Legacy VTK file of the C-alpha trace (Angstrom):
# vtk DataFile Version 3.0
C-alpha trace
ASCII
DATASET POLYDATA
POINTS 274 float
4.087 -7.417 -25.773
1.006 -9.771 -24.420
0.800 -9.917 -20.473
2.520 -13.128 -20.176
5.460 -11.800 -21.572
4.943 -8.826 -19.300
5.016 -11.619 -16.045
8.045 -12.912 -18.109
9.917 -9.640 -18.664
9.252 -8.683 -15.487
10.898 -11.752 -13.322
13.644 -11.832 -16.037
14.280 -8.029 -14.210
14.333 -9.938 -11.181
16.514 -12.764 -11.362
19.335 -11.040 -13.264
19.272 -7.770 -11.056
18.561 -8.428 -7.449
19.355 -5.181 -6.240
15.970 -4.395 -7.557
14.915 -6.122 -4.004
16.407 -3.678 -1.869
13.922 -0.663 -2.231
11.030 -3.354 -1.416
13.036 -5.242 1.297
14.059 -1.375 3.280
10.137 -0.636 3.122
8.978 -4.059 3.760
10.777 -4.127 7.010
9.703 -0.099 7.935
6.515 -1.073 7.987
7.222 -3.871 10.273
8.916 -1.920 12.620
6.060 0.924 11.873
3.219 -1.516 12.526
5.100 -2.718 15.933
4.950 0.695 17.411
1.351 1.302 16.725
0.323 -1.991 18.063
2.141 -0.533 21.373
1.005 2.757 21.596
-2.415 1.227 20.470
-1.995 -1.420 23.812
-1.252 1.540 25.983
-3.688 3.918 24.966
-6.589 0.889 25.088
-5.369 0.355 28.870
-5.437 4.277 29.604
-9.001 4.667 28.133
-10.606 1.576 30.067
-8.931 2.944 33.160
-10.330 6.302 32.801
-14.091 4.762 31.654
-13.769 2.261 35.101
-13.309 5.755 36.580
-16.003 8.187 35.329
-18.047 4.819 35.801
-17.235 4.542 39.386
-17.793 7.940 40.344
-20.977 8.943 37.654
-18.825 11.132 35.365
-18.028 11.764 31.795
-14.866 10.121 30.990
-11.872 12.677 29.727
-10.218 10.965 27.758
-8.124 14.014 26.541
-6.658 14.646 30.075
-6.004 10.168 30.280
-3.860 10.561 27.013
-1.616 13.916 27.691
0.880 12.188 28.949
1.350 10.206 25.598
1.063 13.076 23.282
4.938 13.067 22.619
4.491 9.364 21.570
1.398 10.029 19.521
3.417 12.709 17.909
6.573 10.397 16.693
3.780 8.313 15.848
2.423 10.707 13.222
5.744 11.535 12.060
6.703 8.024 11.976
3.478 7.041 9.760
4.666 9.804 7.806
7.867 8.984 6.876
6.696 5.535 5.985
3.862 7.359 3.784
6.558 8.765 1.999
8.994 5.895 1.746
6.644 3.583 0.791
5.367 6.331 -2.243
8.915 7.008 -3.677
10.142 3.369 -3.423
7.138 2.795 -5.569
8.090 5.616 -8.158
11.419 3.905 -7.849
10.266 1.007 -10.228
9.326 2.981 -13.220
12.793 4.091 -13.850
14.303 0.729 -13.311
11.457 -0.765 -15.729
12.461 1.585 -17.885
15.418 1.259 -18.106
15.223 -2.296 -18.272
13.279 -2.096 -21.490
15.830 -0.012 -23.095
18.603 -2.329 -22.148
20.187 0.301 -20.003
21.943 -0.759 -16.839
19.834 -0.068 -13.807
20.755 2.161 -11.069
19.103 1.913 -7.902
20.408 5.772 -7.500
19.296 7.254 -10.961
16.076 5.738 -10.133
15.982 7.384 -6.418
16.741 10.884 -7.753
14.009 10.102 -10.205
11.350 9.370 -7.756
12.708 12.155 -5.313
13.038 14.627 -8.936
9.018 13.649 -8.903
8.030 13.757 -5.149
5.743 16.188 -5.087
3.674 14.386 -8.227
4.351 11.159 -6.283
2.842 12.471 -2.854
0.152 14.034 -4.671
-1.036 11.018 -6.364
-0.857 9.029 -3.123
-3.462 11.870 -1.637
-5.638 11.557 -4.316
-5.453 7.755 -4.281
-6.196 7.730 -0.473
-8.882 10.336 -0.661
-10.234 8.203 -3.462
-10.693 4.891 -1.135
-11.285 6.608 2.262
-14.720 8.116 0.329
-15.433 4.547 -0.562
-14.339 3.218 3.164
-16.880 5.452 4.384
-19.626 4.583 2.370
-18.771 0.893 3.178
-18.938 1.613 7.151
-22.032 2.964 6.609
-23.977 0.225 4.618
-22.199 -2.183 7.077
-23.570 -0.070 10.144
-26.966 -0.126 8.884
-27.074 -4.027 8.463
-25.946 -4.246 11.693
-28.662 -2.017 12.719
-31.534 -3.524 10.692
-30.503 -7.118 9.605
-31.445 -6.293 6.202
-29.623 -8.531 3.924
-29.674 -5.796 0.710
-27.463 -3.599 3.100
-24.863 -6.047 3.587
-25.200 -6.864 -0.675
-24.359 -3.191 -1.113
-21.535 -2.878 0.969
-20.214 -6.096 -0.659
-20.948 -4.333 -4.041
-19.585 -1.009 -2.854
-16.397 -2.848 -2.224
-15.966 -4.719 -5.940
-16.881 -1.470 -7.487
-14.330 0.254 -5.053
-11.432 -1.759 -6.215
-12.542 -2.001 -10.148
-12.497 2.120 -9.960
-9.415 2.245 -8.092
-7.488 -0.226 -10.536
-8.732 1.789 -13.632
-8.304 5.376 -12.572
-4.585 4.871 -10.607
-3.042 2.049 -12.059
-0.829 3.242 -14.800
-0.716 6.824 -12.786
2.383 6.697 -11.460
4.516 5.024 -13.874
3.140 7.925 -16.273
4.217 10.339 -13.957
7.913 9.471 -13.664
8.226 8.106 -17.332
6.902 11.356 -19.202
7.223 13.788 -16.213
3.601 14.830 -16.297
1.818 16.416 -13.712
-0.680 15.144 -11.158
-3.671 15.701 -12.975
-2.396 14.422 -16.450
-0.922 11.306 -15.030
-4.053 10.866 -13.381
-6.608 11.666 -16.486
-4.164 9.477 -18.347
-4.123 6.478 -16.201
-7.657 6.424 -16.519
-8.119 6.602 -20.145
-5.237 3.978 -20.321
-7.132 2.111 -17.815
-10.478 2.287 -19.449
-9.125 1.692 -22.675
-7.473 -1.953 -21.309
-10.083 -2.423 -18.540
-10.036 -6.455 -18.698
-6.494 -6.666 -19.103
-6.184 -4.174 -16.049
-9.458 -5.499 -14.006
-7.290 -8.835 -14.397
-4.099 -7.519 -13.435
-5.175 -5.954 -10.074
-6.684 -9.096 -8.970
-4.221 -11.113 -9.400
-1.862 -8.599 -7.346
-4.575 -8.738 -4.689
-4.051 -12.594 -4.613
-0.834 -12.158 -4.384
-0.609 -9.449 -1.187
-3.330 -11.789 0.625
-1.007 -14.772 0.504
1.837 -12.353 1.701
-0.485 -10.986 4.458
-1.212 -14.740 5.157
2.264 -15.597 5.425
3.251 -12.725 7.571
0.183 -13.434 9.834
1.319 -16.363 10.276
4.251 -15.989 11.586
4.075 -13.246 13.713
6.572 -13.416 16.851
4.767 -12.821 20.716
6.652 -12.527 23.733
9.885 -15.040 24.478
10.101 -16.567 21.097
12.299 -19.551 19.528
15.511 -18.636 17.023
13.431 -20.438 14.417
10.111 -18.287 15.006
12.074 -15.167 14.302
13.873 -16.751 11.209
10.033 -17.679 9.832
9.683 -14.003 10.893
11.987 -12.632 8.911
11.197 -15.565 5.962
8.160 -14.046 6.109
8.904 -10.812 5.877
11.107 -11.247 2.571
8.512 -12.769 0.925
6.163 -10.326 1.221
9.096 -7.862 -0.054
9.371 -10.578 -3.049
6.078 -10.224 -3.720
5.808 -6.516 -3.519
8.866 -6.122 -5.508
7.319 -8.017 -8.460
3.676 -6.071 -8.344
6.148 -2.765 -8.242
8.025 -4.093 -11.793
4.848 -5.343 -13.499
2.868 -1.800 -13.107
5.200 0.223 -15.180
6.887 -2.531 -17.458
2.924 -3.542 -18.696
2.259 0.529 -18.921
5.298 0.586 -21.232
4.632 -2.480 -23.244
1.168 -0.507 -23.912
2.946 2.480 -24.858
5.524 0.596 -27.046
2.276 -0.643 -29.055
0.293 2.120 -29.418
LINES 1 275
274 0 1 2 3 4 5 6 7 8 9 10 11 12 13 14 15 16 17 18 19 20 21 22 23 24 25 26 27 28 29 30 31 32 33 34 35 36 37 38 39 40 41 42 43 44 45 46 47 48 49 50 51 52 53 54 55 56 57 58 59 60 61 62 63 64 65 66 67 68 69 70 71 72 73 74 75 76 77 78 79 80 81 82 83 84 85 86 87 88 89 90 91 92 93 94 95 96 97 98 99 100 101 102 103 104 105 106 107 108 109 110 111 112 113 114 115 116 117 118 119 120 121 122 123 124 125 126 127 128 129 130 131 132 133 134 135 136 137 138 139 140 141 142 143 144 145 146 147 148 149 150 151 152 153 154 155 156 157 158 159 160 161 162 163 164 165 166 167 168 169 170 171 172 173 174 175 176 177 178 179 180 181 182 183 184 185 186 187 188 189 190 191 192 193 194 195 196 197 198 199 200 201 202 203 204 205 206 207 208 209 210 211 212 213 214 215 216 217 218 219 220 221 222 223 224 225 226 227 228 229 230 231 232 233 234 235 236 237 238 239 240 241 242 243 244 245 246 247 248 249 250 251 252 253 254 255 256 257 258 259 260 261 262 263 264 265 266 267 268 269 270 271 272 273
């Protein structure tokens, strides 16, 4: 199946089975609540630390940040628990679409409960893939930040070019290694190691297509994020602003649903040919 056909079939699935939007709508709004809560906590901590810095500066002592934030430890723990919940739910819902795409590919009925059951069954592998992907991205971010710091301190454009190069390499490397990992794990029931290795093998074999699709996904995500940022709500707002806020997030959920379907559908089409 050609790439364009995969795109068309994914749209067809979304059109005929609108319930496939439900997981991503749920995670999108869950993420929204998390971001709002995180912003609230960050604002509180920022104010407390600023006051502590001012107090220490006035007294000529070292700021005691630990003492300053200790009254907020319960909220920080809630934040950490909320983050883990959002992370787990996001990975599980992403894993659901492998089963949804596989059933559609085989002309079977679509069942969200069956897809969720499969994702929960493979939760351990999904979580490990998520952790490996996070570590992989984290290493490149550290290198990127170091190069950025060198550029700021030296104003040498070479460091800026290297930072941009590292970012591009990170995007391509991540796509080639992890793009097919979740569908491989969910459809074939493979272990984390086997899923990542096969994903990397398929990624390298079809690198041109994988890179193109991932840059397309990035463009779609950036458009969705721009829509969300343009409709951010602050303070007292009119009903129309709230409606736009909700519409933007529904648009974001639609984009993420499409991406979540295209990914395993592309894998299934490749496996069918091979």
